[in-house]
MIVEX-899099 format. One record per atom (N, C-alpha, C, CB): residue number from 0; residue in three letters; atom name; x negated, y, z. Coordinates in Angstrom, 2 decimals. Each point is the difference from the previous one (the first is absolute). Glycine has a CB too. Example, Ala and Ser with C-alpha at 12.3 -4.5 7.8 and 13.67 -1.06 7.14 Angstrom:
BEGIN
NODE, 0, ALA, N, -13.19, -5.69, 7.80
NODE, 0, ALA, CA, 0.89, 1.19, 0.00
NODE, 0, ALA, C, -0.90, 1.20, 0.00
NODE, 0, ALA, CB, 1.89, -1.17, 1.25
NODE, 1, SER, N, -1.54, 2.22, -1.97
NODE, 1, SER, CA, -0.82, 1.19, 0.06
NODE, 1, SER, C, 0.77, 1.09, 0.73
NODE, 1, SER, CB, -1.18, -0.63, -2.15
This chain:
BEGIN
NODE, 0, GLN, N, 153.56, 91.32, 55.79
NODE, 0, GLN, CA, -1.00, 0.03, 1.05
NODE, 0, GLN, C, -0.05, 1.41, 0.59
NODE, 0, GLN, CB, -1.34, -1.83, -1.14
NODE, 1, VAL, N, 1.27, 1.86, 2.48
NODE, 1, VAL, CA, -0.03, 1.29, 0.68
NODE, 1, VAL, C, -1.31, 0.74, -0.28
NODE, 1, VAL, CB, 1.51, -0.92, 1.78
NODE, 2, GLN, N, -1.39, 2.18, -2.08
NODE, 2, GLN, CA, -1.16, 0.86, -0.16
NODE, 2, GLN, C, 0.25, 1.32, 0.73
NODE, 2, GLN, CB, -0.55, -1.07, -2.24
NODE, 3, VAL, N, -0.51, 1.61, 2.82
NODE, 3, VAL, CA, 0.07, 1.32, 0.61
NODE, 3, VAL, C, -1.17, 0.83, -0.50
NODE, 3, VAL, CB, 1.16, -0.93, 2.06
NODE, 4, VAL, N, -0.90, 2.18, -2.35
NODE, 4, VAL, CA, -1.02, 0.89, -0.54
NODE, 4, VAL, C, 0.02, 1.31, 0.79
NODE, 4, VAL, CB, 0.22, -1.04, -2.30
NODE, 5, GLU, N, -1.38, 1.35, 2.89
NODE, 5, GLU, CA, -0.10, 1.22, 0.80
NODE, 5, GLU, C, -0.51, 1.17, -0.84
NODE, 5, GLU, CB, -0.40, -1.39, 2.04
NODE, 6, SER, N, 0.71, 2.57, -1.57
NODE, 6, SER, CA, -0.54, 1.21, -0.61
NODE, 6, SER, C, 0.04, 1.12, 1.04
NODE, 6, SER, CB, 0.75, -0.72, -2.33
NODE, 7, GLY, N, -1.48, 1.80, 2.05
NODE, 7, GLY, CA, 0.10, 1.17, 0.84
NODE, 7, GLY, C, -1.19, 0.31, 0.88
NODE, 7, GLY, CB, 2.35, -0.44, -0.05
NODE, 8, GLY, N, -3.37, -0.40, 0.03
NODE, 8, GLY, CA, -1.17, 0.28, 0.82
NODE, 8, GLY, C, -0.80, 1.17, -0.56
NODE, 8, GLY, CB, -0.07, -2.39, 0.65
NODE, 9, GLY, N, -0.97, 2.78, 0.09
NODE, 9, GLY, CA, -0.84, 1.09, -0.45
NODE, 9, GLY, C, -0.84, 0.57, 1.12
NODE, 9, GLY, CB, 1.66, 0.51, -1.73
NODE, 10, LEU, N, -2.23, 0.65, 1.45
NODE, 10, LEU, CA, -0.85, 0.70, 0.95
NODE, 10, LEU, C, 0.78, 1.17, 0.58
NODE, 10, LEU, CB, -2.09, -0.67, -1.25
NODE, 11, VAL, N, 2.05, 0.79, 2.57
NODE, 11, VAL, CA, 0.74, 1.08, 0.67
NODE, 11, VAL, C, -0.80, 0.47, 1.19
NODE, 11, VAL, CB, 2.22, -0.94, -0.75
NODE, 12, GLN, N, -2.06, 2.20, 1.10
NODE, 12, GLN, CA, -0.67, 0.55, 1.16
NODE, 12, GLN, C, 0.72, -0.39, 1.28
NODE, 12, GLN, CB, -0.83, 1.91, -1.40
NODE, 13, PRO, N, 0.13, -1.91, 2.52
NODE, 13, PRO, CA, 0.67, -0.26, 1.28
NODE, 13, PRO, C, 1.17, 0.97, 0.20
NODE, 13, PRO, CB, -2.17, -0.84, 0.98
NODE, 14, GLY, N, 3.26, 0.29, -0.49
NODE, 14, GLY, CA, 1.21, 0.79, 0.17
NODE, 14, GLY, C, 0.91, 0.00, -1.20
NODE, 14, GLY, CB, -1.27, 1.38, 1.54
NODE, 15, GLY, N, 0.79, -1.90, -2.65
NODE, 15, GLY, CA, 0.79, -0.03, -1.22
NODE, 15, GLY, C, 0.97, -1.16, -0.05
NODE, 15, GLY, CB, -1.87, 1.12, -1.13
NODE, 16, SER, N, 2.54, -1.23, -0.02
NODE, 16, SER, CA, 1.03, -1.02, -0.19
NODE, 16, SER, C, -0.21, -0.75, -1.30
NODE, 16, SER, CB, 1.59, 1.39, 1.33
NODE, 17, LEU, N, -1.13, -2.62, -1.34
NODE, 17, LEU, CA, 0.06, -0.83, -1.20
NODE, 17, LEU, C, 1.25, -0.86, 0.08
NODE, 17, LEU, CB, -2.54, -0.02, -0.25
NODE, 18, ARG, N, 3.03, -0.35, -0.90
NODE, 18, ARG, CA, 1.14, -0.91, -0.05
NODE, 18, ARG, C, -0.37, -1.19, -0.88
NODE, 18, ARG, CB, 1.65, 1.90, 0.33
NODE, 19, LEU, N, -1.58, -3.09, 0.26
NODE, 19, LEU, CA, -0.27, -1.22, -0.73
NODE, 19, LEU, C, 1.32, -0.64, -0.43
NODE, 19, LEU, CB, -2.14, -0.34, 1.28
NODE, 20, SER, N, 2.11, -0.28, -2.44
NODE, 20, SER, CA, 1.18, -0.70, -0.50
NODE, 20, SER, C, -0.36, -1.43, -0.36
NODE, 20, SER, CB, 0.95, 2.16, -0.86
NODE, 21, CYS, N, 0.05, -3.02, 0.98
NODE, 21, CYS, CA, -0.17, -1.42, -0.32
NODE, 21, CYS, C, 1.22, -0.44, -0.80
NODE, 21, CYS, CB, -1.40, -0.45, 2.10
NODE, 22, VAL, N, 1.17, 0.10, -3.35
NODE, 22, VAL, CA, 1.09, -0.43, -0.87
NODE, 22, VAL, C, 0.04, -1.53, -0.03
NODE, 22, VAL, CB, -0.21, 2.10, -1.40
NODE, 23, PHE, N, 1.38, -2.65, 1.65
NODE, 23, PHE, CA, 0.22, -1.44, 0.13
NODE, 23, PHE, C, 0.74, -0.52, -1.23
NODE, 23, PHE, CB, 0.05, 0.19, 2.51
NODE, 24, SER, N, -0.40, -1.41, -2.92
NODE, 24, SER, CA, 0.73, -0.64, -1.09
NODE, 24, SER, C, -0.04, -1.50, 0.16
NODE, 24, SER, CB, -0.53, 1.91, -1.53
NODE, 25, GLY, N, 1.45, -2.60, 0.90
NODE, 25, GLY, CA, -0.03, -1.44, -0.05
NODE, 25, GLY, C, 0.97, -0.75, 0.90
NODE, 25, GLY, CB, -2.30, 0.32, -0.58
NODE, 26, ASP, N, 3.03, 0.39, 1.41
NODE, 26, ASP, CA, 0.98, -0.66, 0.86
NODE, 26, ASP, C, 0.95, 1.08, 0.54
NODE, 26, ASP, CB, -1.65, -1.87, 0.65
NODE, 27, ILE, N, 2.52, 1.47, 0.29
NODE, 27, ILE, CA, 0.96, 0.96, 0.57
NODE, 27, ILE, C, -0.70, 0.81, 1.07
NODE, 27, ILE, CB, 1.95, -1.55, -0.48
NODE, 28, PHE, N, -2.19, 2.79, 0.21
NODE, 28, PHE, CA, -0.83, 0.85, 0.88
NODE, 28, PHE, C, 0.57, 0.10, 1.41
NODE, 28, PHE, CB, -0.70, 1.30, -2.01
NODE, 29, SER, N, 2.01, -1.20, 2.12
NODE, 29, SER, CA, 0.61, 0.30, 1.29
NODE, 29, SER, C, -0.16, -1.11, 1.03
NODE, 29, SER, CB, 1.60, 1.39, -1.21
NODE, 30, ILE, N, -1.98, -2.60, 0.79
NODE, 30, ILE, CA, -0.17, -1.09, 0.97
NODE, 30, ILE, C, -1.43, -0.08, 0.52
NODE, 30, ILE, CB, 1.83, -1.24, -1.14
NODE, 31, TYR, N, -2.69, 2.12, 0.65
NODE, 31, TYR, CA, -1.40, -0.01, 0.40
NODE, 31, TYR, C, -0.30, 1.09, 1.02
NODE, 31, TYR, CB, -0.59, -0.93, -2.24
NODE, 32, ASP, N, -0.16, 0.54, 3.26
NODE, 32, ASP, CA, -0.62, 1.01, 0.85
NODE, 32, ASP, C, -1.18, 0.58, -0.77
NODE, 32, ASP, CB, 0.74, -1.18, 2.16
NODE, 33, MET, N, -0.98, 2.46, -1.99
NODE, 33, MET, CA, -1.12, 0.65, -0.65
NODE, 33, MET, C, -0.91, 0.59, 1.06
NODE, 33, MET, CB, 1.39, 0.51, -2.05
NODE, 34, ALA, N, -2.68, -0.72, 1.87
NODE, 34, ALA, CA, -0.96, 0.48, 0.98
NODE, 34, ALA, C, -1.19, 0.64, -0.68
NODE, 34, ALA, CB, 0.72, -1.78, 1.59
NODE, 35, TRP, N, -1.30, 2.71, -0.89
NODE, 35, TRP, CA, -1.26, 0.60, -0.43
NODE, 35, TRP, C, -1.09, -0.45, 0.97
NODE, 35, TRP, CB, 1.19, 2.01, -1.04
NODE, 36, TYR, N, -2.30, -2.45, 0.45
NODE, 36, TYR, CA, -1.18, -0.36, 0.74
NODE, 36, TYR, C, -1.15, 0.91, -0.46
NODE, 36, TYR, CB, 0.80, -2.42, 0.26
NODE, 37, ARG, N, -1.84, 2.46, 0.53
NODE, 37, ARG, CA, -1.20, 0.73, -0.43
NODE, 37, ARG, C, -1.25, -0.71, 0.48
NODE, 37, ARG, CB, 1.28, 2.16, 0.05
NODE, 38, GLN, N, -2.35, -1.96, -0.82
NODE, 38, GLN, CA, -1.29, -0.58, 0.34
NODE, 38, GLN, C, -1.07, 1.05, -0.15
NODE, 38, GLN, CB, 0.76, -2.29, -0.73
NODE, 39, ALA, N, -1.33, 2.68, 1.85
NODE, 39, ALA, CA, -1.10, 0.95, 0.00
NODE, 39, ALA, C, -1.31, -0.74, -0.20
NODE, 39, ALA, CB, 1.28, 1.56, 1.51
NODE, 40, PRO, N, -2.32, -0.87, -1.97
NODE, 40, PRO, CA, -1.30, -0.66, -0.21
NODE, 40, PRO, C, -0.48, -0.69, 1.27
NODE, 40, PRO, CB, -0.57, 1.71, -1.75
NODE, 41, GLY, N, 0.19, -2.97, 1.61
NODE, 41, GLY, CA, -0.53, -0.74, 1.14
NODE, 41, GLY, C, 1.04, -0.53, 0.96
NODE, 41, GLY, CB, -1.97, 1.37, -0.23
NODE, 42, GLU, N, 3.24, -1.18, -0.08
NODE, 42, GLU, CA, 1.06, -0.45, 0.88
NODE, 42, GLU, C, 0.92, -0.98, -0.71
NODE, 42, GLU, CB, -0.12, 2.18, 1.23
NODE, 43, GLN, N, 0.90, -2.89, -0.43
NODE, 43, GLN, CA, 0.99, -0.91, -0.59
NODE, 43, GLN, C, 1.25, 0.78, -0.39
NODE, 43, GLN, CB, -0.89, -1.91, 1.39
NODE, 44, ARG, N, 1.61, 1.36, -2.33
NODE, 44, ARG, CA, 1.26, 0.61, -0.41
NODE, 44, ARG, C, 1.00, -0.07, 1.16
NODE, 44, ARG, CB, -0.42, -0.64, -2.43
NODE, 45, ALA, N, 1.11, 1.72, 2.65
NODE, 45, ALA, CA, 0.94, 0.08, 1.12
NODE, 45, ALA, C, 1.29, 0.67, -0.47
NODE, 45, ALA, CB, -1.91, 0.11, 1.67
NODE, 46, TRP, N, 3.02, -0.51, -1.07
NODE, 46, TRP, CA, 1.28, 0.59, -0.41
NODE, 46, TRP, C, 0.11, 1.41, 0.54
NODE, 46, TRP, CB, 1.08, -2.27, -0.04
NODE, 47, VAL, N, -0.32, 3.06, -0.68
NODE, 47, VAL, CA, 0.20, 1.41, 0.35
NODE, 47, VAL, C, 1.47, 0.28, 0.29
NODE, 47, VAL, CB, -1.96, 0.63, -1.43
NODE, 48, ALA, N, 2.83, -1.11, 0.54
NODE, 48, ALA, CA, 1.42, 0.26, 0.16
NODE, 48, ALA, C, 0.79, -1.06, -0.74
NODE, 48, ALA, CB, -0.42, 2.48, 0.24
NODE, 49, ILE, N, 1.60, -2.79, 0.27
NODE, 49, ILE, CA, 0.86, -1.01, -0.59
NODE, 49, ILE, C, 1.42, 0.54, -0.08
NODE, 49, ILE, CB, -1.46, -1.86, 0.89
NODE, 50, ILE, N, 2.16, 1.53, -1.97
NODE, 50, ILE, CA, 1.41, 0.33, -0.11
NODE, 50, ILE, C, 0.72, -1.26, -0.47
NODE, 50, ILE, CB, -0.47, 2.47, -0.51
NODE, 51, THR, N, 1.51, -2.87, 1.24
NODE, 51, THR, CA, 0.73, -1.19, -0.36
NODE, 51, THR, C, 0.97, 0.30, -1.15
NODE, 51, THR, CB, -0.21, -0.87, 2.37
NODE, 52, GLY, N, 0.82, -0.18, -2.87
NODE, 52, GLY, CA, 0.99, 0.19, -1.05
NODE, 52, GLY, C, 1.19, 0.84, 0.45
NODE, 52, GLY, CB, -0.71, -2.16, -0.93
NODE, 53, TYR, N, 0.95, 2.13, 2.24
NODE, 53, TYR, CA, 1.11, 0.78, 0.56
NODE, 53, TYR, C, -0.40, 1.42, 0.34
NODE, 53, TYR, CB, 0.93, -2.10, 0.90
NODE, 54, GLY, N, -2.24, 2.42, -1.00
NODE, 54, GLY, CA, -0.46, 1.35, 0.26
NODE, 54, GLY, C, -0.58, 0.25, 1.37
NODE, 54, GLY, CB, 1.68, 0.67, -1.56
NODE, 55, SER, N, -1.81, -1.71, 2.38
NODE, 55, SER, CA, -0.66, 0.17, 1.30
NODE, 55, SER, C, -1.49, 0.19, -0.21
NODE, 55, SER, CB, 1.77, -1.41, 1.13
NODE, 56, THR, N, -2.38, 2.25, -0.31
NODE, 56, THR, CA, -1.42, 0.32, -0.19
NODE, 56, THR, C, -0.80, -0.24, 1.27
NODE, 56, THR, CB, 0.65, 1.69, -1.71
NODE, 57, ILE, N, -1.90, -2.03, 1.52
NODE, 57, ILE, CA, -0.96, -0.16, 1.09
NODE, 57, ILE, C, -1.30, 0.64, -0.46
NODE, 57, ILE, CB, 1.10, -2.16, 0.85
NODE, 58, TYR, N, -1.77, 2.86, 0.07
NODE, 58, TYR, CA, -1.24, 0.69, -0.34
NODE, 58, TYR, C, -1.13, -0.39, 0.95
NODE, 58, TYR, CB, 1.34, 1.90, -0.92
NODE, 59, LYS, N, -2.52, -1.93, 0.39
NODE, 59, LYS, CA, -1.21, -0.11, 0.82
NODE, 59, LYS, C, -0.07, 1.25, 0.86
NODE, 59, LYS, CB, -1.24, -1.42, -1.75
NODE, 60, ASP, N, 0.83, 1.26, 3.00
NODE, 60, ASP, CA, 0.00, 1.13, 0.94
NODE, 60, ASP, C, -0.77, 1.20, -0.53
NODE, 60, ASP, CB, 0.19, -1.63, 1.86
NODE, 61, SER, N, -1.30, 1.39, -2.52
NODE, 61, SER, CA, -0.87, 1.10, -0.42
NODE, 61, SER, C, 0.59, 0.86, -1.12
NODE, 61, SER, CB, -1.91, -1.41, 0.68
NODE, 62, VAL, N, 2.99, 0.93, -1.31
NODE, 62, VAL, CA, 0.60, 0.78, -1.09
NODE, 62, VAL, C, 1.40, 0.50, 0.34
NODE, 62, VAL, CB, -1.35, -1.33, -1.60
NODE, 63, LYS, N, 1.86, 0.94, 2.75
NODE, 63, LYS, CA, 1.35, 0.46, 0.40
NODE, 63, LYS, C, 0.07, 1.52, 0.03
NODE, 63, LYS, CB, 0.31, -2.09, 1.35
NODE, 64, GLY, N, 0.75, 2.62, -1.93
NODE, 64, GLY, CA, 0.18, 1.45, -0.04
NODE, 64, GLY, C, -0.72, 0.67, -1.15
NODE, 64, GLY, CB, 0.24, -0.07, 2.43
NODE, 65, ARG, N, -1.11, -0.67, -3.12
NODE, 65, ARG, CA, -0.73, 0.58, -1.15
NODE, 65, ARG, C, 0.39, -0.68, -1.32
NODE, 65, ARG, CB, -1.89, 0.55, 1.55
NODE, 66, PHE, N, 2.14, -1.85, -1.50
NODE, 66, PHE, CA, 0.34, -0.76, -1.20
NODE, 66, PHE, C, 1.49, -0.36, 0.03
NODE, 66, PHE, CB, -2.36, -0.93, -0.13
NODE, 67, THR, N, 2.95, 0.89, -1.05
NODE, 67, THR, CA, 1.39, -0.42, -0.13
NODE, 67, THR, C, 0.13, -0.99, -1.14
NODE, 67, THR, CB, 0.80, 2.21, 0.92
NODE, 68, ILE, N, -0.30, -3.40, -0.60
NODE, 68, ILE, CA, 0.24, -1.00, -1.02
NODE, 68, ILE, C, 1.47, 0.05, -0.40
NODE, 68, ILE, CB, -1.87, -1.47, 0.89
NODE, 69, SER, N, 2.12, 1.29, -2.17
NODE, 69, SER, CA, 1.38, 0.03, -0.49
NODE, 69, SER, C, 0.13, -0.94, -1.18
NODE, 69, SER, CB, 0.30, 2.38, 0.79
NODE, 70, ARG, N, 0.94, -2.61, -1.20
NODE, 70, ARG, CA, 0.23, -0.84, -1.17
NODE, 70, ARG, C, 1.23, 0.48, -0.74
NODE, 70, ARG, CB, -1.07, -1.96, 1.15
NODE, 71, ASP, N, 1.07, 1.73, -2.44
NODE, 71, ASP, CA, 1.15, 0.30, -0.85
NODE, 71, ASP, C, 0.35, -1.31, -0.71
NODE, 71, ASP, CB, -0.66, 2.48, -0.33
NODE, 72, ASN, N, 1.70, -3.13, 0.80
NODE, 72, ASN, CA, 0.36, -1.31, -0.55
NODE, 72, ASN, C, 0.56, 0.11, -1.42
NODE, 72, ASN, CB, 0.47, -0.79, 2.31
NODE, 73, ASP, N, -0.03, 1.95, -2.71
NODE, 73, ASP, CA, 0.46, 0.18, -1.37
NODE, 73, ASP, C, -1.16, 0.11, -0.98
NODE, 73, ASP, CB, 2.04, 1.13, 0.89
NODE, 74, LYS, N, -3.17, -0.64, -0.39
NODE, 74, LYS, CA, -1.18, 0.19, -0.86
NODE, 74, LYS, C, -1.08, -1.03, 0.25
NODE, 74, LYS, CB, 0.52, 2.42, -0.05
NODE, 75, ASN, N, -0.23, -3.39, 0.94
NODE, 75, ASN, CA, -0.98, -1.05, 0.30
NODE, 75, ASN, C, -1.35, 0.58, 0.43
NODE, 75, ASN, CB, 1.15, -1.49, -1.64
NODE, 76, THR, N, -1.08, 2.51, 2.46
NODE, 76, THR, CA, -1.20, 0.71, 0.38
NODE, 76, THR, C, -0.08, 0.19, 1.51
NODE, 76, THR, CB, 0.02, 1.15, -2.22
NODE, 77, ALA, N, -1.21, -1.34, 2.75
NODE, 77, ALA, CA, -0.29, 0.35, 1.38
NODE, 77, ALA, C, -1.06, 1.09, 0.00
NODE, 77, ALA, CB, 0.58, -2.34, 0.82
NODE, 78, SER, N, -0.49, 3.23, 0.16
NODE, 78, SER, CA, -0.93, 1.12, 0.04
NODE, 78, SER, C, -0.57, 0.18, 1.40
NODE, 78, SER, CB, 1.27, 1.10, -1.85
NODE, 79, LEU, N, -2.43, -0.46, 1.91
NODE, 79, LEU, CA, -0.61, 0.35, 1.27
NODE, 79, LEU, C, -0.42, 1.46, -0.08
NODE, 79, LEU, CB, -0.81, -2.39, 0.40
NODE, 80, GLN, N, 1.54, 3.24, 0.31
NODE, 80, GLN, CA, -0.34, 1.41, 0.10
NODE, 80, GLN, C, -1.00, 0.18, 1.14
NODE, 80, GLN, CB, 2.27, 0.70, -0.93
NODE, 81, MET, N, -3.43, -0.18, 0.61
NODE, 81, MET, CA, -1.05, 0.16, 0.99
NODE, 81, MET, C, -0.29, 1.47, 0.20
NODE, 81, MET, CB, -0.99, -2.23, -0.63
NODE, 82, ASP, N, 1.26, 2.72, 1.81
NODE, 82, ASP, CA, -0.24, 1.40, 0.34
NODE, 82, ASP, C, -1.05, 0.09, 1.10
NODE, 82, ASP, CB, 2.36, 0.59, -0.65
NODE, 83, SER, N, -2.90, 0.61, 0.83
NODE, 83, SER, CA, -1.01, 0.24, 1.04
NODE, 83, SER, C, -1.10, -1.04, -0.05
NODE, 83, SER, CB, 1.75, 1.04, 1.44
NODE, 84, LEU, N, -2.25, -1.28, -2.63
NODE, 84, LEU, CA, -1.00, -1.06, -0.19
NODE, 84, LEU, C, -1.28, 0.31, 0.76
NODE, 84, LEU, CB, 0.98, -0.50, -2.24
NODE, 85, LYS, N, -1.59, -0.56, 2.73
NODE, 85, LYS, CA, -1.24, 0.10, 0.76
NODE, 85, LYS, C, -1.11, -0.75, -0.72
NODE, 85, LYS, CB, 1.30, 0.19, 2.15
NODE, 86, LEU, N, -2.53, 0.12, -1.77
NODE, 86, LEU, CA, -1.14, -0.69, -0.62
NODE, 86, LEU, C, 0.13, -1.51, 0.12
NODE, 86, LEU, CB, -1.43, 1.96, 0.51
NODE, 87, GLU, N, 1.93, -2.39, 0.63
NODE, 87, GLU, CA, 0.10, -1.45, 0.26
NODE, 87, GLU, C, 1.13, -0.68, -0.78
NODE, 87, GLU, CB, -0.92, 0.45, 2.26
NODE, 88, ASP, N, 1.69, 0.30, -3.01
NODE, 88, ASP, CA, 1.00, -0.60, -0.87
NODE, 88, ASP, C, -0.59, -0.46, -1.33
NODE, 88, ASP, CB, 1.72, 1.44, 1.07
NODE, 89, THR, N, -2.98, -1.11, -1.30
NODE, 89, THR, CA, -0.66, -0.42, -1.23
NODE, 89, THR, C, -0.04, -1.52, -0.10
NODE, 89, THR, CB, -1.38, 2.10, 0.03
NODE, 90, ALA, N, 1.89, -2.63, -1.14
NODE, 90, ALA, CA, 0.08, -1.45, -0.18
NODE, 90, ALA, C, 0.59, -0.30, -1.37
NODE, 90, ALA, CB, 0.26, -0.35, 2.50
NODE, 91, VAL, N, -0.33, -0.92, -2.86
NODE, 91, VAL, CA, 0.78, -0.49, -1.13
NODE, 91, VAL, C, 1.36, -0.44, 0.54
NODE, 91, VAL, CB, -2.10, -0.74, -1.29
NODE, 92, TYR, N, 3.15, 1.31, 0.75
NODE, 92, TYR, CA, 1.36, -0.30, 0.44
NODE, 92, TYR, C, 0.64, -0.97, -0.98
NODE, 92, TYR, CB, 0.21, 2.27, 1.11
NODE, 93, SER, N, 0.39, -3.33, -0.55
NODE, 93, SER, CA, 0.61, -1.04, -0.82
NODE, 93, SER, C, 1.45, -0.21, 0.41
NODE, 93, SER, CB, -2.23, -1.10, -0.31
NODE, 94, CYS, N, 3.03, 0.80, -0.68
NODE, 94, CYS, CA, 1.42, -0.25, 0.22
NODE, 94, CYS, C, 0.24, -1.51, 0.07
NODE, 94, CYS, CB, 0.62, 2.16, -1.19
NODE, 95, CYS, N, 0.20, -2.54, 2.14
NODE, 95, CYS, CA, 0.35, -1.42, 0.19
NODE, 95, CYS, C, 1.51, -0.16, -0.12
NODE, 95, CYS, CB, -2.01, -0.37, 1.50
NODE, 96, ALA, N, 2.44, -0.57, -2.31
NODE, 96, ALA, CA, 1.41, -0.37, -0.09
NODE, 96, ALA, C, 0.14, -1.42, 0.52
NODE, 96, ALA, CB, 0.39, 1.55, -1.98
NODE, 97, ARG, N, 0.51, -1.75, 2.94
NODE, 97, ARG, CA, 0.19, -1.34, 0.54
NODE, 97, ARG, C, 1.44, -0.16, 0.45
NODE, 97, ARG, CB, -2.41, -0.12, 0.72
NODE, 98, LYS, N, 2.87, -1.13, -0.72
NODE, 98, LYS, CA, 1.40, -0.26, 0.34
NODE, 98, LYS, C, 0.25, 0.05, 1.50
NODE, 98, LYS, CB, 0.17, -1.39, -2.04
NODE, 99, GLY, N, -1.24, 1.38, 2.82
NODE, 99, GLY, CA, 0.13, 0.06, 1.45
NODE, 99, GLY, C, -1.35, -0.22, 0.63
NODE, 99, GLY, CB, 2.36, -0.82, -0.13
NODE, 100, PRO, N, -2.46, 0.94, 1.46
NODE, 100, PRO, CA, -1.29, -0.10, 0.69
NODE, 100, PRO, C, -0.69, -1.36, -0.14
NODE, 100, PRO, CB, 0.87, 1.66, 1.59
NODE, 101, ASP, N, -0.13, -2.70, -1.92
NODE, 101, ASP, CA, -0.60, -1.33, -0.13
NODE, 101, ASP, C, -0.30, -0.35, -1.46
NODE, 101, ASP, CB, 1.23, -0.69, 2.05
NODE, 102, PHE, N, -1.11, 1.66, -2.91
NODE, 102, PHE, CA, -0.25, -0.23, -1.42
NODE, 102, PHE, C, -1.27, 0.71, -0.42
NODE, 102, PHE, CB, 2.46, -0.25, -0.43
NODE, 103, PRO, N, -3.14, -0.25, -0.60
NODE, 103, PRO, CA, -1.21, 0.68, -0.47
NODE, 103, PRO, C, 0.33, 1.28, -0.74
NODE, 103, PRO, CB, -1.14, -2.21, -0.18
NODE, 104, CYS, N, 0.16, 3.08, 0.10
NODE, 104, CYS, CA, 0.15, 1.26, -0.73
NODE, 104, CYS, C, -0.30, -0.19, -1.49
NODE, 104, CYS, CB, -0.63, 1.26, 2.08
NODE, 105, TYR, N, 1.38, -0.52, -2.86
NODE, 105, TYR, CA, -0.40, 0.29, -1.37
NODE, 105, TYR, C, -0.71, 1.35, 0.07
NODE, 105, TYR, CB, 1.95, -1.35, -1.08
NODE, 106, TRP, N, -3.20, 1.37, 0.65
NODE, 106, TRP, CA, -0.82, 1.20, 0.14
NODE, 106, TRP, C, -0.15, 0.76, -1.30
NODE, 106, TRP, CB, -1.22, -1.13, 1.83
NODE, 107, GLY, N, 1.12, 2.43, -1.69
NODE, 107, GLY, CA, -0.42, 0.82, -1.11
NODE, 107, GLY, C, -1.51, 0.08, -0.06
NODE, 107, GLY, CB, 2.12, 1.31, 0.15
NODE, 108, GLN, N, -2.62, -0.50, -1.08
NODE, 108, GLN, CA, -1.44, 0.09, -0.20
NODE, 108, GLN, C, -0.67, 0.95, 0.97
NODE, 108, GLN, CB, 0.38, -0.50, -2.38
NODE, 109, GLY, N, 0.42, 1.32, 3.06
NODE, 109, GLY, CA, -0.54, 0.95, 0.96
NODE, 109, GLY, C, -0.27, 1.36, -0.63
NODE, 109, GLY, CB, -1.00, -1.90, 1.22
NODE, 110, THR, N, 1.02, 2.91, -0.38
NODE, 110, THR, CA, -0.30, 1.36, -0.45
NODE, 110, THR, C, -0.84, 0.69, 1.06
NODE, 110, THR, CB, 2.15, 0.10, -1.34
NODE, 111, GLN, N, -3.19, 0.59, 0.89
NODE, 111, GLN, CA, -0.94, 0.62, 0.91
NODE, 111, GLN, C, 0.53, 1.33, 0.52
NODE, 111, GLN, CB, -1.89, -1.13, -1.20
NODE, 112, VAL, N, 1.83, 1.30, 2.51
NODE, 112, VAL, CA, 0.30, 1.27, 0.64
NODE, 112, VAL, C, -1.26, 0.46, 0.72
NODE, 112, VAL, CB, 2.47, -0.59, 0.28
NODE, 113, THR, N, -2.95, 1.75, -0.64
NODE, 113, THR, CA, -1.20, 0.55, 0.62
NODE, 113, THR, C, 0.32, 1.35, 0.62
NODE, 113, THR, CB, -1.48, -1.22, -1.65
NODE, 114, VAL, N, 1.25, 1.32, 2.95
NODE, 114, VAL, CA, 0.22, 1.25, 0.72
NODE, 114, VAL, C, -1.37, 0.57, 0.34
NODE, 114, VAL, CB, 2.24, -0.78, 0.96
NODE, 115, SER, N, -2.55, 1.91, -1.54
NODE, 115, SER, CA, -1.33, 0.57, 0.16
NODE, 115, SER, C, 0.04, 1.50, -0.20
NODE, 115, SER, CB, -1.03, -2.14, -0.80
NODE, 116, SER, N, 0.18, 2.83, 1.55
NODE, 116, SER, CA, -0.09, 1.45, -0.15
NODE, 116, SER, C, -1.13, 0.35, -0.97
NODE, 116, SER, CB, 0.91, 0.33, 2.34
């Protein structure tokens, strides 16, 4: 059974950086698209960045140039490097593994990112 486990959240000041990781298990990692979503208080969960099995990436406009999604198919890991963090980036970040856009996500438990001075 597919499982994903996130790590790397925490408290950071505006302008700082964090790196989130998502470890995948239970199937062939390279055939899964990996995505990061986030949910801020009072808001719905929304996607942030996606990386396909082939390495193509798509970013939400508000994080372009600041966030970088990557994957290591040898280590079954997807990562989200977050730089120049803003207050509005505060949210619970969750990792999604799915075989394609028409397939459901396998979700991790989420990790809290708090940007505060």
